[in-house]
All heavy atoms as an XYZ file, in Angstrom:
960
protein
N      28.613    149.093     -6.576
C      27.838    148.344     -7.659
C      27.888    146.897     -7.413
O      26.867    146.215     -7.666
C      28.472    148.929     -8.934
C      27.680    148.868    -10.182
S      26.197    149.771    -10.138
C      25.746    149.555    -11.679
N      29.053    146.567     -7.152
C      29.387    145.168     -6.928
C      28.565    144.508     -5.675
O      28.035    143.468     -5.690
C      30.808    144.933     -6.735
C      31.259    143.500     -7.226
O      30.680    142.931     -8.075
O      32.378    143.023     -6.656
N      28.475    145.396     -4.790
C      27.750    145.059     -3.584
C      26.289    144.892     -3.879
O      25.640    144.131     -3.212
C      27.996    146.003     -2.374
N      25.838    145.862     -4.623
C      24.382    145.842     -5.037
C      24.093    144.589     -5.859
O      23.072    143.949     -5.749
C      23.978    147.082     -5.823
C      24.030    148.384     -4.861
C      22.550    147.064     -6.297
C      23.784    149.602     -5.648
N      24.911    144.277     -6.743
C      24.812    143.058     -7.652
C      24.812    141.947     -6.763
O      23.971    140.880     -6.873
C      25.965    143.098     -8.711
C      25.658    141.913     -9.592
C      26.768    141.749    -10.734
N      26.607    142.935    -11.598
C      27.629    143.582    -12.130
N      28.802    143.215    -11.970
N      27.392    144.651    -12.922
N      25.641    141.773     -5.654
C      25.712    140.570     -4.976
C      24.503    140.629     -4.040
O      23.845    139.439     -3.823
C      26.868    140.692     -4.045
C      28.218    140.320     -4.680
C      29.297    140.365     -3.669
C      30.660    140.082     -4.303
N      31.795    140.059     -3.383
N      24.076    141.762     -3.643
C      22.856    141.791     -2.897
C      21.665    141.294     -3.664
O      20.735    140.599     -3.247
C      22.580    143.236     -2.366
C      21.566    143.358     -1.346
C      21.744    142.619     -0.081
C      20.619    142.876      0.862
N      20.662    142.180      2.071
N      21.565    141.825     -4.921
C      20.451    141.424     -5.905
C      20.499    139.874     -6.026
O      19.430    139.288     -6.078
C      20.546    142.201     -7.191
C      20.275    143.591     -7.086
S      18.575    143.902     -6.671
C      17.873    143.738     -8.222
N      21.671    139.303     -6.288
C      21.771    137.900     -6.542
C      21.422    137.123     -5.265
O      20.727    136.054     -5.263
C      23.256    137.506     -7.023
C      23.557    138.002     -8.305
C      25.097    137.630     -8.713
O      25.895    137.321     -7.888
N      25.299    137.730    -10.005
N      21.719    137.663     -4.121
C      21.461    137.089     -2.981
C      19.906    137.034     -2.633
O      19.327    136.097     -2.283
C      22.133    137.716     -1.722
O      21.638    137.338     -0.484
N      19.278    138.099     -2.971
C      17.856    138.362     -2.878
C      17.169    137.452     -3.845
O      16.208    136.809     -3.580
C      17.313    139.877     -3.159
C      17.653    140.718     -1.988
C      17.314    142.178     -2.371
C      17.001    140.315     -0.712
N      17.777    137.315     -5.092
C      17.121    136.528     -6.148
C      17.351    134.987     -5.713
O      16.388    134.213     -5.800
C      17.926    136.586     -7.538
C      17.423    135.840     -8.606
C      18.183    136.074     -9.840
C      17.609    135.176    -10.997
N      18.364    135.283    -12.290
N      18.409    134.616     -5.124
C      18.462    133.253     -4.650
C      17.549    132.959     -3.403
O      17.015    131.864     -3.441
N      17.476    133.870     -2.560
C      16.518    133.780     -1.475
C      15.053    133.698     -2.023
O      14.239    132.892     -1.568
C      16.493    135.002     -0.501
C      17.796    134.912      0.357
C      17.693    136.131      1.393
O      16.714    136.561      1.793
O      18.828    136.492      1.693
N      14.718    134.523     -3.028
C      13.380    134.425     -3.623
C      13.065    133.155     -4.271
O      12.021    132.602     -4.132
C      13.213    135.605     -4.683
O      13.586    136.871     -3.960
C      11.898    135.695     -5.151
N      14.106    132.722     -4.983
C      13.982    131.374     -5.604
C      13.794    130.238     -4.621
O      13.012    129.336     -4.836
C      15.179    131.103     -6.666
C      15.053    131.941     -7.804
C      16.223    131.667     -8.757
O      17.126    130.865     -8.454
O      16.494    132.362     -9.717
N      14.534    130.391     -3.497
C      14.443    129.457     -2.453
C      13.096    129.407     -1.773
O      12.487    128.440     -1.589
N      12.586    130.713     -1.668
C      11.320    130.817     -1.036
C      10.181    130.406     -1.876
O       9.279    129.693     -1.431
C      10.952    132.262     -0.595
C      11.821    132.757      0.485
C      11.571    134.237      0.761
C      11.509    132.023      1.954
N      10.334    130.695     -3.192
C       9.317    130.114     -4.255
C       9.331    128.505     -4.273
O       8.252    127.899     -4.345
C       9.596    130.554     -5.534
C       9.064    131.956     -5.787
C       9.827    133.018     -6.423
C       7.816    132.272     -5.481
C       9.283    134.237     -6.696
C       7.222    133.625     -5.700
C       8.129    134.531     -6.329
O       7.530    135.805     -6.508
N      10.555    127.964     -4.252
C      10.766    126.566     -4.066
C      10.007    126.019     -2.882
O       9.404    124.949     -2.868
C      12.301    126.158     -4.211
O      12.357    124.763     -3.993
N      10.295    126.602     -1.667
C       9.631    126.215     -0.435
C       8.115    126.290     -0.545
O       7.362    125.452     -0.107
C      10.167    127.057      0.736
O      11.618    126.976      0.751
C       9.593    126.592      2.051
N       7.634    127.437     -1.175
C       6.192    127.707     -1.357
C       5.685    126.521     -2.245
O       4.533    125.954     -1.973
C       5.895    128.925     -2.101
C       6.123    130.084     -1.018
C       4.487    129.058     -2.514
C       6.198    131.500     -1.586
N       6.419    126.169     -3.413
C       5.898    125.076     -4.266
C       5.772    123.808     -3.489
O       4.886    122.955     -3.601
C       6.773    124.936     -5.517
C       6.457    125.903     -6.558
C       7.298    125.609     -7.889
N       8.679    125.558     -7.782
C       9.411    126.683     -7.793
N       8.834    127.910     -8.071
N      10.716    126.524     -7.732
N       6.824    123.565     -2.556
C       6.838    122.305     -1.782
C       5.649    122.321     -0.857
O       4.972    121.329     -0.693
N       5.317    123.502     -0.185
C       4.152    123.595      0.665
C       2.923    123.407     -0.146
O       1.981    122.790      0.315
C       4.193    124.767      1.476
C       5.229    124.868      2.553
C       5.797    126.035      2.905
C       5.328    123.724      3.341
C       6.731    126.100      3.884
C       6.363    123.822      4.467
C       6.983    124.958      4.641
N       2.801    123.977     -1.274
C       1.589    123.845     -2.134
C       1.362    122.310     -2.538
O       0.354    121.958     -2.580
C       1.700    124.774     -3.389
C       1.480    126.217     -3.026
C       1.796    127.162     -4.263
O       2.242    126.682     -5.256
O       1.357    128.228     -4.149
N       2.561    121.586     -2.901
C       2.452    120.232     -3.145
C       1.891    119.401     -1.972
O       1.061    118.528     -2.235
C       3.731    119.779     -3.703
C       4.181    120.278     -5.101
O       3.268    120.773     -5.815
O       5.420    120.174     -5.492
N       2.528    119.685     -0.977
C       2.150    118.977      0.279
C       0.743    119.336      0.685
O      -0.147    118.406      0.961
C       3.099    119.338      1.541
C       2.519    118.756      2.790
C       4.463    118.819      1.260
N       0.173    120.572      0.464
C      -1.133    120.925      0.684
C      -2.011    120.218     -0.286
O      -3.078    119.686      0.117
C      -1.357    122.486      0.563
O      -0.393    123.123      1.566
C      -2.720    122.853      0.800
N      -1.587    120.096     -1.610
C      -2.512    119.412     -2.626
C      -2.593    117.954     -2.345
O      -3.677    117.445     -2.349
C      -1.839    119.605     -3.942
C      -2.644    119.084     -5.154
C      -2.047    119.350     -6.457
C      -2.919    118.686     -7.577
N      -3.345    117.501     -7.466
N      -1.626    117.336     -1.815
C      -1.556    115.960     -1.510
C      -2.468    115.708     -0.237
O      -3.274    114.761     -0.168
C      -0.138    115.454     -1.109
C       0.727    115.362     -2.463
C       2.260    114.935     -2.065
O       2.480    114.599     -0.980
O       3.057    114.922     -2.907
N      -2.309    116.555      0.817
C      -3.080    116.491      1.953
C      -4.589    116.636      1.557
O      -5.461    115.952      2.046
C      -2.727    117.413      3.019
N      -4.961    117.709      0.672
C      -6.238    117.923      0.265
C      -6.829    116.659     -0.367
O      -8.033    116.253     -0.175
C      -6.347    119.078     -0.600
O      -5.886    120.326      0.053
C      -7.799    119.439     -0.997
N      -6.109    116.071     -1.304
C      -6.474    114.968     -2.089
C      -6.693    113.751     -1.036
O      -7.783    113.014     -1.186
C      -5.370    114.474     -3.079
C      -5.283    115.397     -4.232
O      -6.181    116.267     -4.473
O      -4.223    115.391     -5.043
N      -5.808    113.568     -0.090
C      -6.023    112.490      0.830
C      -7.414    112.801      1.629
O      -8.072    111.819      1.963
C      -4.822    112.333      1.949
C      -3.673    111.664      1.263
C      -2.680    111.236      2.336
N      -2.380    112.323      3.150
C      -1.182    113.067      3.174
N      -0.297    112.725      2.313
N      -0.955    114.076      4.044
N      -7.625    114.021      1.993
C      -8.778    114.388      2.797
C      -9.951    114.178      1.915
O     -11.000    113.680      2.564
C      -8.692    115.909      3.239
N      -9.940    114.553      0.681
C     -11.013    114.255     -0.118
C     -11.347    112.734     -0.273
O     -12.575    112.195     -0.317
C     -10.913    114.878     -1.555
C     -11.000    116.397     -1.562
O     -11.538    116.955     -0.613
N     -10.387    116.973     -2.500
N     -10.292    111.960     -0.424
C     -10.397    110.410     -0.518
C     -10.986    109.863      0.818
O     -11.785    108.945      0.756
C      -9.060    109.907     -0.899
C      -9.103    108.333     -1.022
C      -9.950    107.926     -2.166
O      -9.960    108.524     -3.254
N     -10.815    106.831     -1.974
N     -10.451    110.485      1.815
C     -10.988    110.001      3.239
C     -12.522    110.388      3.310
O     -13.309    109.518      3.885
C     -10.319    110.661      4.357
N     -12.865    111.552      2.844
C     -14.318    111.860      2.859
C     -15.166    110.891      1.918
O     -16.165    110.346      2.327
C     -14.577    113.250      2.292
C     -14.072    114.472      3.254
O     -13.969    114.028      4.496
O     -13.868    115.473      2.792
N     -14.604    110.550      0.793
C     -15.330    109.571     -0.022
C     -15.387    108.219      0.625
O     -16.393    107.501      0.640
C     -14.607    109.521     -1.432
S     -14.800    110.866     -2.528
N     -14.243    107.831      1.264
C     -14.331    106.544      1.996
C     -15.341    106.536      3.100
O     -16.049    105.525      3.363
C     -12.875    106.226      2.588
C     -11.920    105.937      1.374
O     -12.385    105.673      0.254
O     -10.676    105.982      1.700
N     -15.374    107.695      3.838
C     -16.370    107.874      4.968
C     -17.852    107.642      4.401
O     -18.572    106.965      5.084
C     -16.170    109.050      5.669
C     -14.893    109.085      6.488
C     -17.351    109.438      6.562
C     -14.477    110.338      7.179
N     -18.130    108.329      3.288
C     -19.435    108.221      2.667
C     -19.690    106.797      2.294
O     -20.795    106.364      2.535
C     -19.519    109.193      1.438
C     -19.947    110.539      1.808
C     -20.360    111.458      0.620
N     -19.379    111.401     -0.451
C     -18.479    112.319     -0.659
N     -18.368    113.177      0.281
N     -17.484    112.102     -1.595
N     -18.749    106.138      1.688
C     -18.891    104.706      1.223
C     -19.171    103.786      2.479
O     -20.061    102.977      2.406
C     -17.733    104.382      0.428
C     -17.653    104.907     -0.965
O     -18.529    105.429     -1.353
O     -16.492    104.839     -1.514
N     -18.369    104.019      3.497
C     -18.580    103.268      4.711
C     -19.869    103.506      5.294
O     -20.627    102.622      5.915
C     -17.409    103.415      5.707
C     -16.099    102.738      5.197
C     -14.954    103.510      5.262
C     -16.027    101.541      4.745
C     -13.734    102.850      4.911
C     -14.994    100.850      4.337
C     -13.750    101.793      4.431
O     -12.541    101.165      4.082
N     -20.276    104.821      5.379
C     -21.653    105.064      5.880
C     -22.748    104.492      5.013
O     -23.751    103.858      5.671
N     -22.619    104.368      3.719
C     -23.647    103.688      2.857
C     -23.589    102.216      3.217
O     -24.680    101.594      3.301
C     -23.372    103.856      1.368
C     -23.687    105.387      0.942
C     -23.312    105.602     -0.472
C     -23.482    106.969     -0.974
N     -23.027    107.102     -2.316
N     -22.446    101.731      3.385
C     -22.347    100.217      3.693
C     -23.035     99.832      5.039
O     -23.701     99.038      5.362
C     -20.888     99.751      3.689
C     -20.305     99.582      2.295
C     -18.880     99.129      2.433
C     -18.252     99.110      0.977
N     -16.857     98.736      1.100
N     -22.690    100.778      6.077
C     -23.352    100.641      7.380
C     -24.798    100.732      7.267
O     -25.500     99.950      7.916
C     -22.763    101.746      8.328
C     -23.538    101.792      9.698
C     -21.259    101.425      8.666
N     -25.257    101.716      6.505
C     -26.676    101.902      6.346
C     -27.271    100.705      5.753
O     -28.383    100.149      6.082
C     -27.097    103.097      5.498
C     -28.550    103.475      5.434
C     -28.782    104.639      4.588
O     -27.879    105.141      3.772
N     -29.935    105.227      4.731
N     -26.706    100.134      4.722
C     -27.243     98.832      4.020
C     -27.158     97.722      5.074
O     -28.192     96.951      5.115
C     -26.270     98.509      2.797
O     -26.201     99.618      1.938
C     -26.752     97.280      2.192
N     -26.265     97.665      5.865
C     -26.068     96.488      6.771
C     -27.189     96.633      7.887
O     -27.778     95.741      8.317
C     -24.706     96.515      7.540
C     -23.522     95.988      6.635
C     -22.265     96.215      7.362
C     -23.825     94.521      6.233
N     -27.417     97.963      8.320
C     -28.477     98.132      9.270
C     -29.823     97.888      8.719
O     -30.612     97.189      9.489
C     -28.416     99.593      9.714
C     -27.269    100.013     10.625
C     -27.254    101.473     10.955
O     -27.943    102.304     10.312
O     -26.490    101.812     11.941
N     -30.039     98.177      7.341
C     -31.319     97.824      6.888
C     -31.464     96.296      6.756
O     -32.577     95.680      7.056
C     -31.442     98.396      5.391
C     -31.686     99.861      5.494
S     -31.572    100.799      3.904
C     -32.402     99.654      2.762
N     -30.383     95.574      6.404
C     -30.355     94.155      6.417
C     -30.610     93.595      7.648
O     -31.470     92.619      7.929
N     -30.058     94.115      8.743
C     -30.253     93.702     10.100
C     -31.711     93.891     10.503
O     -32.268     92.999     11.179
C     -29.482     94.486     11.062
C     -29.646     94.267     12.596
C     -29.343     93.107     13.220
C     -30.493     95.229     13.282
C     -29.653     92.936     14.495
C     -30.719     94.968     14.599
C     -30.342     93.811     15.198
O     -30.647     93.573     16.527
N     -32.310     95.130     10.257
C     -33.817     95.382     10.568
C     -34.639     94.320      9.839
O     -35.617     93.784     10.420
C     -34.127     96.731     10.185
C     -33.462     97.799     11.058
O     -32.957     97.371     12.197
O     -33.353     98.848     10.592
N     -34.367     94.010      8.502
C     -35.169     93.092      7.797
C     -35.038     91.654      8.452
O     -36.030     90.951      8.598
C     -34.736     93.076      6.392
C     -35.142     94.331      5.502
C     -34.579     94.306      4.170
O     -33.977     93.259      3.686
O     -34.696     95.331      3.459
N     -33.871     91.295      8.719
C     -33.540     89.948      9.399
C     -34.272     89.908     10.753
O     -34.885     88.812     11.073
C     -32.036     89.666      9.500
O     -31.498     89.832      8.243
C     -31.864     88.329     10.089
N     -34.166     91.076     11.518
C     -34.734     90.960     12.770
C     -36.376     90.922     12.615
O     -36.978     90.211     13.493
C     -34.478     92.227     13.504
C     -34.668     92.179     14.999
O     -34.621     91.157     15.583
N     -34.756     93.413     15.699
N     -36.941     91.618     11.672
C     -38.251     91.389     11.497
C     -38.768     90.006     11.056
O     -39.864     89.518     11.650
C     -38.775     92.421     10.368
C     -38.761     93.942     10.704
O     -38.688     94.174     11.961
O     -38.757     94.766      9.829
N     -37.891     89.431     10.286
C     -38.192     88.034      9.890
C     -38.176     87.184     11.053
O     -39.015     86.134     11.201
C     -37.193     87.524      8.744
C     -37.420     88.177      7.382
C     -36.331     87.675      6.387
C     -36.571     88.415      4.966
N     -35.443     87.917      4.086
N     -37.136     87.269     11.967
C     -37.003     86.569     13.185
C     -38.175     86.634     13.994
O     -38.693     85.766     14.494
C     -35.788     86.994     13.812
C     -35.371     86.270     15.276
C     -35.223     84.745     14.940
C     -34.245     86.862     15.957
N     -38.661     87.894     14.182
C     -39.851     88.247     15.008
C     -41.087     87.451     14.410
O     -41.772     86.821     15.133
C     -40.073     89.647     15.180
O     -38.947     90.316     15.635
C     -41.340     90.022     15.957
N     -41.238     87.472     13.107
C     -42.371     86.808     12.627
C     -42.266     85.342     12.727
O     -43.165     84.638     12.975
C     -42.503     87.180     11.006
C     -43.034     88.537     10.877
C     -42.970     88.887      9.407
C     -43.436     90.367      9.057
N     -43.363     90.833      7.641
N     -41.050     84.825     12.520
C     -40.814     83.356     12.687
C     -41.083     82.965     14.094
O     -41.562     81.870     14.370
C     -39.376     82.902     12.246
N     -40.555     83.803     14.961
C     -40.794     83.406     16.372
C     -42.269     83.437     16.733
O     -42.725     82.507     17.476
C     -40.014     84.499     17.408
O     -38.831     84.425     17.095
C     -40.318     84.109     18.768
N     -43.102     84.338     16.211
C     -44.429     84.496     16.456
C     -45.088     83.176     15.861
O     -45.939     82.588     16.415
C     -45.167     85.693     15.909
C     -44.698     87.014     16.652
C     -45.171     88.279     15.857
O     -45.757     88.193     14.805
O     -44.942     89.364     16.409
N     -44.656     82.872     14.600
C     -45.252     81.676     13.939
C     -44.954     80.461     14.706
O     -45.888     79.545     14.885
C     -44.669     81.668     12.470
O     -45.050     80.418     11.880
N     -43.761     80.312     15.347
C     -43.354     79.171     16.049
C     -44.190     79.172     17.321
O     -44.669     78.026     17.673
C     -41.908     79.230     16.479
C     -41.335     78.171     17.428
C     -41.443     76.754     16.736
C     -39.941     78.435     17.783
N     -44.334     80.223     17.944
C     -45.274     80.235     19.286
C     -46.622     79.727     18.974
O     -47.192     79.046     19.577
C     -45.236     81.651     19.858
C     -43.898     81.992     20.423
C     -43.909     83.410     20.934
O     -44.721     84.207     20.741
O     -42.871     83.824     21.534
N     -47.179     80.279     17.763
C     -48.561     79.899     17.323
C     -48.608     78.349     17.112
O     -49.533     77.668     17.440
C     -49.019     80.643     16.180
C     -50.411     80.381     15.632
C     -51.425     80.758     16.567
O     -51.215     81.752     17.483
O     -52.540     80.182     16.692
N     -47.623     77.925     16.348
C     -47.506     76.431     16.107
C     -47.489     75.628     17.261
O     -48.034     74.590     17.524
C     -46.384     76.041     15.135
N     -46.590     76.132     18.257
C     -46.429     75.411     19.542
C     -47.753     75.467     20.303
O     -48.110     74.359     20.911
C     -45.298     76.045     20.310
C     -44.977     75.224     21.585
O     -44.788     74.078     21.411
O     -44.744     75.914     22.680
N     -48.510     76.459     20.246
C     -49.794     76.539     21.007
C     -50.765     75.489     20.303
O     -51.448     74.801     21.073
C     -50.306     77.977     20.899
C     -51.583     78.244     21.594
C     -52.138     79.615     21.324
C     -53.510     80.039     21.820
N     -53.979     81.250     21.594
N     -50.801     75.483     18.969
C     -51.634     74.493     18.277
C     -51.248     73.125     18.608
O     -52.128     72.268     18.886
C     -51.656     74.759     16.848
C     -52.377     76.130     16.316
C     -52.290     76.302     14.907
O     -51.394     75.630     14.130
N     -52.963     77.184     14.284
N     -49.843     72.851     18.694
C     -49.427     71.483     18.968
C     -49.873     71.189     20.376
O     -50.350     70.013     20.572
C     -47.927     71.531     18.937
C     -47.360     70.238     19.466
C     -47.320     69.126     18.789
C     -46.662     70.163     20.617
C     -46.831     67.956     19.209
C     -46.140     69.133     21.186
C     -46.112     67.920     20.434
N     -49.752     72.080     21.336
C     -50.268     71.649     22.677
C     -51.765     71.437     22.776
O     -52.232     70.571     23.452
C     -49.845     72.843     23.605
C     -48.288     72.835     23.889
C     -47.967     73.988     24.955
C     -46.485     73.986     25.105
N     -46.015     75.017     26.016
N     -52.460     72.157     21.999
C     -53.918     71.922     21.943
C     -54.333     70.575     21.403
O     -55.059     69.791     21.865
C     -54.641     73.145     21.060
C     -54.723     74.405     21.825
C     -55.298     75.459     20.890
O     -55.756     75.121     19.744
O     -55.324     76.581     21.395
N     -53.534     70.326     20.190
C     -53.780     69.021     19.578
C     -53.292     67.833     20.482
O     -54.000     66.788     20.578
C     -53.139     69.013     18.213
C     -53.073     67.529     17.738
C     -53.749     69.973     17.156
N     -52.214     68.083     21.090
C     -51.653     67.053     22.124
C     -52.688     66.832     23.179
O     -52.898     65.629     23.600
C     -50.406     67.561     22.665
C     -49.552     66.495     23.504
C     -48.285     66.963     23.847
O     -48.101     68.257     24.391
O     -47.357     66.231     23.886
N     -53.317     67.820     23.724
C     -54.319     67.715     24.819
C     -55.527     66.944     24.306
O     -56.034     66.032     24.936
N     -55.927     67.156     22.919
C     -56.974     66.481     22.296
C     -56.696     65.064     22.303
O     -57.426     64.145     22.404
C     -57.405     67.113     21.008
C     -58.020     68.494     21.025
O     -58.411     68.821     22.261
O     -58.037     69.182     20.107
N     -55.450     64.779     21.749
C     -55.011     63.334     21.543
C     -55.040     62.715     22.880
O     -55.507     61.456     22.979
C     -53.623     63.321     20.889
C     -53.057     61.995     20.977
C     -53.674     63.767     19.450
N     -54.571     63.302     23.986
C     -54.533     62.617     25.286
C     -55.978     62.315     25.730
O     -56.269     61.298     26.214
C     -53.884     63.437     26.232
N     -56.883     63.386     25.547
C     -58.216     63.058     25.858
C     -58.922     61.929     25.082
O     -59.581     61.132     25.673
C     -59.082     64.309     25.673
N     -58.582     61.911     23.850
C     -59.129     60.742     22.973
C     -58.528     59.449     23.385
O     -59.273     58.441     23.412
C     -58.874     61.055     21.467
C     -59.653     62.291     20.917
C     -59.269     62.530     19.524
C     -61.182     61.869     20.907
N     -57.331     59.405     23.813
C     -56.664     58.244     24.210
C     -57.269     57.738     25.514
O     -57.556     56.521     25.627
C     -55.185     58.400     24.472
O     -54.531     58.922     23.219
C     -54.403     57.241     24.930
N     -57.528     58.530     26.411
C     -58.202     58.202     27.654
C     -59.639     57.666     27.316
O     -60.162     56.648     27.850
C     -58.392     59.380     28.561
C     -57.017     59.704     29.376
C     -57.264     60.832     30.360
N     -57.881     62.028     30.035
C     -57.123     62.939     29.581
N     -55.819     62.962     29.490
N     -57.684     64.086     29.165
N     -60.362     58.250     26.362
C     -61.667     57.939     26.028
C     -61.647     56.524     25.400
O     -62.473     55.696     25.673
C     -62.301     58.934     25.069
C     -63.675     58.582     24.635
C     -64.375     59.763     23.836
N     -65.718     59.265     23.514
C     -66.278     59.763     22.381
N     -65.749     60.762     21.674
N     -67.491     59.373     22.162
N     -60.656     56.229     24.512
C     -60.469     54.921     23.865
C     -60.210     53.886     24.876
O     -60.857     52.795     24.840
C     -59.334     54.897     22.906
C     -59.763     55.672     21.633
C     -58.948     53.583     22.526
C     -58.686     56.047     20.613
N     -59.376     54.131     25.895
C     -59.131     53.263     27.048
C     -60.359     52.886     27.782
O     -60.648     51.749     28.069
C     -57.971     53.662     27.829
C     -56.672     53.893     27.229
S     -55.459     54.642     28.307
C     -55.315     53.654     29.818
N     -61.124     53.983     28.088
C     -62.319     53.734     28.801
C     -63.335     52.911     27.899
O     -64.090     51.984     28.380
C     -63.077     55.086     29.113
C     -62.314     55.808     30.239
C     -62.904     57.269     30.371
C     -62.332     55.123     31.572
N     -63.454     53.179     26.676
C     -64.295     52.467     25.832
C     -63.873     50.954     25.655
O     -64.688     50.049     25.629
C     -64.375     53.080     24.403
C     -65.074     54.421     24.473
S     -65.098     55.227     22.831
C     -66.580     54.712     22.202
N     -62.506     50.746     25.609
C     -61.950     49.475     25.563
C     -62.372     48.711     26.854
O     -62.781     47.470     26.801
C     -60.488     49.305     25.357
C     -60.047     49.690     23.906
C     -58.577     49.752     23.786
O     -57.853     49.867     24.707
O     -58.138     49.959     22.694
N     -62.304     49.369     28.050
C     -62.625     48.670     29.267
C     -64.219     48.365     29.219
O     -64.699     47.315     29.727
C     -62.372     49.617     30.425
C     -60.853     49.647     30.766
C     -60.577     50.547     31.934
O     -61.396     50.764     32.789
O     -59.400     51.091     31.920
N     -65.045     49.373     28.750
C     -66.358     49.149     28.763
C     -66.712     48.026     27.711
O     -67.643     47.074     28.100
C     -67.102     50.473     28.192
C     -68.499     50.438     28.323
C     -69.116     51.817     27.888
O     -68.597     52.787     28.357
O     -70.185     51.638     27.142
N     -65.945     47.830     26.592
C     -66.199     46.775     25.637
C     -65.797     45.495     26.291
O     -66.616     44.461     26.137
C     -65.346     47.115     24.485
C     -65.450     45.925     23.439
O     -66.678     45.605     23.083
O     -64.394     45.415     22.979
N     -64.781     45.430     27.126
C     -64.378     44.169     27.835
C     -65.472     43.812     28.776
O     -65.847     42.576     28.799
C     -63.007     44.434     28.463
C     -62.360     43.154     28.886
C     -61.014     43.410     29.442
C     -59.920     43.851     28.443
N     -58.618     44.035     29.146
N     -65.973     44.714     29.494
C     -66.990     44.428     30.453
C     -68.298     43.858     29.726
O     -68.875     42.971     30.139
C     -67.399     45.675     31.357
C     -66.303     46.015     32.306
C     -66.759     47.296     33.166
C     -65.664     47.708     34.124
N     -66.018     48.943     34.743
N     -68.576     44.585     28.699
C     -69.775     44.155     27.829
C     -69.522     42.788     27.370
O     -70.510     41.979     27.196
C     -70.080     45.186     26.776
O     -70.375     46.435     27.202
N     -68.377     42.545     26.833
C     -68.070     41.217     26.321
C     -68.226     40.080     27.403
O     -68.801     38.996     27.132
C     -66.627     41.150     25.605
N     -67.683     40.432     28.532
C     -67.769     39.486     29.710
C     -69.272     39.250     30.031
O     -69.690     38.110     30.274
C     -67.037     39.961     30.948
C     -65.561     39.923     30.691
O     -65.140     39.205     29.794
O     -64.809     40.607     31.456
N     -70.012     40.347     30.035
C     -71.369     40.222     30.382
C     -72.190     39.450     29.308
O     -72.915     38.618     29.635
C     -72.038     41.553     30.495
O     -71.372     42.443     31.475
C     -73.486     41.587     30.860
N     -71.813     39.662     28.116
C     -72.496     38.878     26.933
C     -72.118     37.521     27.116
O     -72.976     36.601     26.966
C     -71.850     39.505     25.668
C     -72.525     38.727     24.368
C     -73.913     38.985     24.288
C     -71.897     39.417     23.164
N     -70.772     37.205     27.401
C     -70.414     35.777     27.573
C     -71.180     35.169     28.612
O     -71.709     33.977     28.550
C     -68.895     35.683     27.790
S     -67.938     35.879     26.375
N     -71.211     35.705     29.796
C     -72.011     35.274     31.005
C     -73.533     35.025     30.602
O     -74.141     34.025     30.929
C     -71.942     36.163     32.167
C     -70.597     36.089     32.760
O     -69.617     35.219     32.543
N     -70.202     37.155     33.508
N     -74.155     36.018     29.854
C     -75.512     35.962     29.520
C     -75.674     34.713     28.570
O     -76.664     33.983     28.643
C     -75.962     37.316     28.851
O     -75.697     38.218     29.755
C     -77.515     37.207     28.519
N     -74.842     34.644     27.592
C     -74.936     33.531     26.579
C     -74.750     32.129     27.225
O     -75.490     31.145     26.989
C     -73.885     33.683     25.376
C     -74.301     34.746     24.473
C     -73.766     32.404     24.586
C     -73.127     35.136     23.505
N     -73.789     32.115     28.225
C     -73.612     30.868     29.052
C     -74.919     30.544     29.748
O     -75.445     29.415     29.794
C     -72.464     30.942     29.914
O     -71.307     31.473     29.273
C     -72.167     29.710     30.646
N     -75.384     31.597     30.464
C     -76.718     31.294     31.214
C     -77.787     30.953     30.330
O     -78.665     29.969     30.613
C     -77.047     32.588     31.964
C     -76.280     32.911     33.133
C     -76.722     34.174     33.850
C     -75.787     34.503     34.990
N     -76.200     35.880     35.628
N     -77.860     31.511     29.022
C     -78.772     31.193     28.156
C     -78.810     29.755     27.701
O     -79.625     29.110     27.560
C     -78.793     32.205     26.971
C     -79.843     31.937     25.790
C     -81.290     32.098     26.315
C     -79.538     32.850     24.563
N     -77.532     29.357     27.426
C     -77.213     27.981     26.990
C     -77.606     27.024     28.105
O     -78.238     25.970     27.753
C     -75.800     27.879     26.612
N     -77.363     27.255     29.377
C     -77.648     26.441     30.391
C     -79.171     26.380     30.505
O     -79.696     25.362     30.751
C     -76.934     26.833     31.795
C     -77.573     26.155     32.985
C     -75.397     26.763     31.650
N     -79.788     27.555     30.522
C     -81.329     27.517     30.505
C     -81.931     26.868     29.350
O     -82.945     26.106     29.638
C     -81.807     29.141     30.565
O     -81.036     29.679     31.624
C     -83.237     29.173     30.826
N     -81.311     26.991     28.205
C     -81.899     26.380     27.018
C     -81.693     24.777     27.249
O     -82.647     24.083     26.886
C     -81.163     26.900     25.786
O     -81.518     26.100     24.680
N     -80.570     24.346     27.774
C     -80.392     22.990     28.024
C     -81.318     22.426     29.082
O     -81.826     21.380     28.856
C     -78.969     22.722     28.401
C     -78.554     21.205     28.363
C     -77.073     21.151     28.637
C     -76.671     19.773     28.360
N     -75.348     19.495     28.622
N     -81.577     23.219     30.068
C     -82.562     22.854     31.034
C     -83.914     22.861     30.531
O     -84.680     21.846     30.802
C     -82.603     23.907     32.211
O     -81.285     23.937     32.782
N     -84.203     23.698     29.630
C     -85.552     23.798     28.989
C     -85.708     22.430     28.072
O     -86.778     21.849     27.955
C     -85.789     24.918     28.200
N     -84.569     22.103     27.463
C     -84.781     20.865     26.598
C     -84.950     19.657     27.327
O     -85.509     18.724     26.850
C     -83.397     20.869     25.700
C     -83.401     21.835     24.466
O     -84.441     22.444     24.174
O     -82.231     22.035     24.017
N     -84.421     19.561     28.497
C     -84.538     18.494     29.293
C     -85.933     18.345     29.909
O     -86.354     17.249     30.334
C     -83.360     18.413     30.484
C     -82.142     18.181     29.871
O     -81.831     17.729     28.834
N     -81.032     18.687     30.623
N     -86.526     19.331     30.011
C     -87.913     19.384     30.686
C     -88.956     18.747     29.752
O     -89.209     18.357     28.835
C     -88.466     20.752     31.103
C     -89.792     20.765     31.434
C     -87.422     21.365     31.935
């Protein structure tokens, strides 16, 4: 009877030890599950942040493309206007030369007229 009692106590001790071990494993499992759930939430949050950043990148890239196109258009217009200014500058220079020639011709003609008028007065 004593052997049975000892055996029962031994089994009871082993059973309590196993239940304790089971509780330990269940606690560890619960902690691991909680950490896994938190990691899943973090992954979702980071995914949303990445998606937000990608959308911001796309918007910024679109703005950059539009700004580049606008700059190219403005540069094209600048070159056209610059060409027009150069042509007008050349035209002004030619007109100034023509004006100078006309002024010289006018001076010569006035001088000849004065000399002719003086000659006519002397006659």
